[in-house]
C-alpha positions in Angstrom: 0.0 0.0 0.0 2.8 2.4 0.9 4.7 1.7 -2.3 1.5 2.3 -4.4 0.8 5.5 -2.6 4.2 7.1 -3.5 4.8 5.4 -6.9 5.1 8.1 -9.5 4.6 10.9 -7.1 6.9 13.7 -5.9 7.9 12.9 -2.2 8.7 15.3 0.5 11.4 14.6 3.1 8.7 13.6 5.6 7.2 11.2 3.0 10.7 9.7 2.4 11.2 9.2 6.2 7.9 7.3 6.3 8.8 5.3 3.2 12.2 4.2 4.5 10.7 2.7 7.6 9.5 -0.3 5.6 10.8 0.0 2.0 14.0 0.6 0.1 13.8 2.2 -3.4 15.6 0.5 -6.3 16.0 3.9 -8.1 16.1 7.3 -6.4 16.2 10.8 -7.9 17.2 13.5 -5.3 17.3 17.2 -6.1 16.4 20.6 -4.7 17.9 23.5 -2.7 18.7 21.2 0.3 22.0 19.9 -1.0 22.9 18.5 2.5 19.8 16.3 2.5 20.6 15.0 -1.0 23.9 13.6 0.1 22.6 12.6 3.5 19.8 10.4 2.3 22.0 8.9 -0.5 24.4 7.7 2.2 21.6 6.2 4.2 20.1 4.3 1.3 23.3 3.2 -0.4 24.5 0.5 2.1 21.0 -1.0 2.2 21.2 -1.6 -1.6 24.7 -3.0 -2.1 28.1 -3.7 -0.5 30.7 -0.9 -0.7 32.8 -3.0 -3.1 29.8 -3.3 -5.4 29.0 0.4 -5.4 30.3 2.6 -8.2 30.2 6.4 -7.8 30.3 8.7 -10.9 31.3 12.2 -10.0 30.0 15.0 -12.3 31.9 14.8 -15.6 32.7 11.1 -14.9 29.2 10.2 -15.8 29.0 8.5 -19.2 25.7 7.0 -20.1 27.0 3.8 -21.8 29.2 3.0 -18.9 26.4 3.3 -16.3 23.9 1.5 -18.6 26.3 -1.5 -19.0 26.9 -1.7 -15.2 23.1 -1.7 -14.4 22.4 -4.1 -17.2 24.7 -6.8 -15.7 23.1 -9.8 -14.2 25.0 -11.7 -11.4 25.3 -15.4 -11.2 26.4 -15.1 -7.6 23.7 -12.9 -6.2 25.8 -9.7 -6.1 23.8 -6.5 -6.1 25.3 -3.6 -8.1 24.7 0.1 -7.3 25.5 3.1 -9.4 25.5 6.6 -7.7 25.5 9.5 -10.0 26.5 12.9 -8.6 25.7 15.3 -11.4 25.1 19.0 -12.2 24.2 18.5 -15.9 20.7 17.3 -16.8 20.4 13.7 -17.8 18.3 13.3 -21.0 14.9 11.6 -20.9 16.1 8.9 -23.3 19.0 8.0 -21.0 16.9 8.0 -17.8 14.3 5.7 -19.5 17.1 3.4 -20.7 18.6 3.2 -17.2 15.3 2.4 -15.6 14.6 -0.3 -18.2 18.0 -1.9 -17.4 16.9 -1.9 -13.7 13.6 -3.6 -14.6 15.5 -6.4 -16.3 17.9 -6.7 -13.3 15.9 -6.2 -10.1 18.9 -6.8 -7.9 20.7 -3.7 -9.3 20.0 -0.2 -8.2 20.5 3.5 -9.0 20.8 6.8 -7.0 20.9 10.1 -8.9 22.0 13.1 -6.9 21.2 16.1 -9.1 22.8 19.4 -7.8 22.5 22.9 -9.1 25.3 24.1 -11.3 26.5 27.6 -10.1 26.3 28.8 -13.7 22.6 28.1 -14.0 19.8 30.1 -12.6 17.3 28.8 -10.1 14.7 28.8 -12.8 16.8 26.8 -15.2 17.7 24.2 -12.5 14.0 23.9 -11.6 13.1 23.2 -15.2 15.8 20.6 -15.5 14.6 18.9 -12.4 11.0 18.8 -13.7 12.2 17.3 -17.0 14.2 14.5 -15.3 11.4 13.8 -12.7 8.8 13.7 -15.5 10.3 10.4 -16.8 11.7 9.0 -13.6 8.7 6.6 -13.2 9.0 2.9 -12.3 7.7 0.4 -9.9 10.4 0.9 -7.3 11.5 4.4 -8.2 11.1 7.5 -6.1 11.9 11.2 -6.6 12.4 13.6 -3.7 12.8 17.4 -3.7 14.7 18.6 -0.7 14.7 22.1 0.8 17.2 23.8 3.0 17.2 22.3 6.5 15.4 24.5 9.0 17.0 25.4 12.3 14.9 22.9 14.2 15.7 20.1 11.7 19.4 20.9 12.1 19.3 20.9 15.9 17.2 17.7 15.9 19.7 15.9 13.7 22.6 17.1 15.8 21.0 15.9 19.0 20.3 12.5 17.3 24.0 12.3 16.1 25.3 13.4 19.5 23.3 10.6 21.2 24.6 8.1 18.7 28.2 9.1 19.5 27.5 9.2 23.3 28.4 12.9 23.4 26.8 14.8 26.3 26.1 18.3 24.9 23.2 20.7 25.5 21.1 21.7 22.5 22.0 25.4 23.2 25.6 24.7 22.5 24.7 22.8 19.3 22.8 25.9 18.2 25.8 28.1 18.9 28.0 25.6 17.1 25.7 25.6 14.1 25.5 29.4 14.0 29.3 29.8 14.2 29.7 27.5 11.3 27.3 29.6 9.1 24.6 27.0 9.3 26.7 24.3 7.6 25.4 21.3 9.3 27.8 18.9 7.4 30.7 20.7 9.1 29.1 20.6 12.5 28.4 16.9 12.2 32.2 16.4 11.6 33.0 18.6 14.6 30.8 16.4 16.8 33.3 13.6 16.2 35.9 15.5 18.2 33.7 15.6 21.3 33.8 11.9 21.7 37.2 12.5 23.5 35.3 13.8 26.5 33.7 11.4 29.0 31.7 14.2 30.5 29.2 16.9 29.4 30.7 19.3 26.9 31.1 23.0 28.1 31.6 26.2 26.2 35.3 26.0 27.0 35.5 22.6 25.4 33.7 24.1 22.4 36.3 26.8 22.1 39.2 24.4 22.5 38.1 21.6 20.2 36.6 23.6 17.3 39.6 25.4 15.7 37.4 27.5 13.4 35.2 28.8 16.2 37.8 30.8 18.2 35.4 31.6 21.0 31.8 31.4 21.8 31.9 34.5 24.0 33.0 36.8 21.3 29.9 36.1 19.3 27.8 36.5 22.4 29.5 39.9 22.9 28.8 41.0 19.4 25.1 40.0 19.8 24.9 41.8 23.1 26.3 44.9 21.4 23.6 44.9 18.8 20.9 44.2 21.3 22.2 47.2 23.4 22.8 45.1 26.5 25.5 47.3 28.1 26.0 45.3 31.3 26.2 42.1 29.4 28.8 43.5 27.0 31.3 44.3 29.8 30.6 41.0 31.5 31.3 39.0 28.3 34.5 41.1 27.7 35.8 40.2 31.1 35.1 36.5 30.3 37.0 36.9 27.1 40.0 38.3 29.0 39.9 35.4 31.3 40.0 33.0 28.4 43.1 34.7 27.1 41.5 36.2 24.0 43.9 38.9 22.8 42.8 42.5 22.1 44.0 42.3 18.5 42.0 39.0 17.9 38.9 40.6 19.4 39.3 43.6 17.2 39.8 41.5 14.1 36.6 39.6 14.8 34.6 42.8 15.2 36.0 44.2 12.0 35.0 41.1 10.1 31.6 41.0 11.8 30.6 44.7 11.0 32.1 44.6 7.6 30.0 41.6 6.6 26.9 43.3 7.9 27.8 46.4 6.0 28.1 44.4 2.8 24.6 43.0 3.3 23.3 46.6 4.1 24.9 48.2 1.0 23.7 45.4 -1.4 20.1 45.5 -0.2 20.1 49.2 -0.4 21.4 49.0 -4.0 19.3 46.1 -5.3 16.4 45.9 -2.8 17.0 42.2 -2.1 19.7 40.0 -0.7 21.8 37.5 -2.7 24.0 35.5 -0.3 26.2 34.1 -3.1 26.9 37.6 -4.5 27.6 39.1 -1.1 29.2 36.3 0.9 30.5 34.0 -1.8 28.3 31.1 -0.5 24.7 30.5 0.5 24.1 29.7 4.2 20.7 28.3 5.2 17.8 30.7 5.1 17.6 31.2 8.9 21.2 32.4 9.0 20.5 34.7 6.0 17.5 36.1 7.8 19.5 36.8 10.9 22.2 38.6 8.8 19.5 40.8 7.1 17.9 41.6 10.4 21.2 42.6 12.0 22.4 44.5 9.0 19.2 46.6 8.8 19.2 47.4 12.5 21.8 50.1 11.8 21.9 53.2 9.6 24.6 54.3 7.3 25.9 57.0 9.6 26.2 54.4 12.4 28.3 52.1 10.2 30.6 55.1 9.4 31.1 55.8 13.1 31.6 52.1 13.9 34.4 51.8 11.4 36.0 55.0 12.5 35.9 53.7 16.1 37.5 50.4 15.0 40.2 52.3 13.1 41.1 54.4 16.1 41.1 51.3 18.3 43.6 49.6 15.9 45.8 52.7 15.8 46.0 52.8 19.6 47.0 49.1 19.7 49.8 49.7 17.3 51.0 52.8 19.1 51.1 50.9 22.4 49.2 53.6 24.3 46.6 53.0 27.0 46.7 49.2 26.3 44.5 48.2 29.3 41.7 50.7 28.6 41.6 50.6 24.7 39.1 47.8 24.5 36.8 49.1 27.2 36.8 52.6 25.7 36.0 51.2 22.2 33.2 49.0 23.5 31.7 51.9 25.4 31.9 54.1 22.3 30.3 51.4 20.1 27.4 51.0 22.6 26.8 54.8 22.3 26.8 54.6 18.5 24.3 51.7 18.5 21.8 53.4 20.9 
């Protein structure tokens, strides 16, 4: 009944989760904005279809129809099951998809997974049309197609909590949220970072987070920046004192602030010029939508004159550091001035 329900229909992620509880597809077409989910579900399904040594992965330009067709058209005398995984950015023609599915129908022990990603040179509209064309002919008894969207914040945290439990890592969801935010919402990187926490037989603290995650550099500095924007004066000084205790240098803190406000200013200027936000144009990559929304909100919370004063304050702070004058009071003076500007 479940297979009949989904046969020939576009699935959602929720549908796929339900489907996989009792069934394994022989042919899968995964596409959409949620590139993480495409690879994630491919990795879940693949070992259920074939052994690692019987799995062949074709990366992008490595895909050649005849080679894949001949692989899937093989019948085994020893009961081996062959799997072809295609990681492609170019549309596969209707004729080729139909031929591959026909090969599978003749060899029910073999299987196929197509991971169709968006090529950076193509627009979202072009990619969407290519997806529809491929999905339109991806019809067979045990074939499914799933369009994935960017993982939401709650989905990310839920997956991280699940993975932490599997690894036996004791970590509070709040720290997982911080970790995700600091990695620009890249859940794939955060999942890798979790592996490091298996070294600790106790609950993970913020200090552990700072020590183990080389790219983070300090949870408190991000909390401090957030406190600045939210105009929490007492909290700003409290967090600064914690940073000092952790041994974060004044130059390092200044560099983080410069990067932080410069990124917000880029978002501010781009939206002012074009009336919209294009993450790839501004940042060079596209973080999940909830990270983008946070950037937009923070960038628009300040006016142009405030940005000018902020950068002038940061320049003066840098000059004082290099001159060696008033070393102990430079940071406090700059933080107080930034708070005045942001009021």
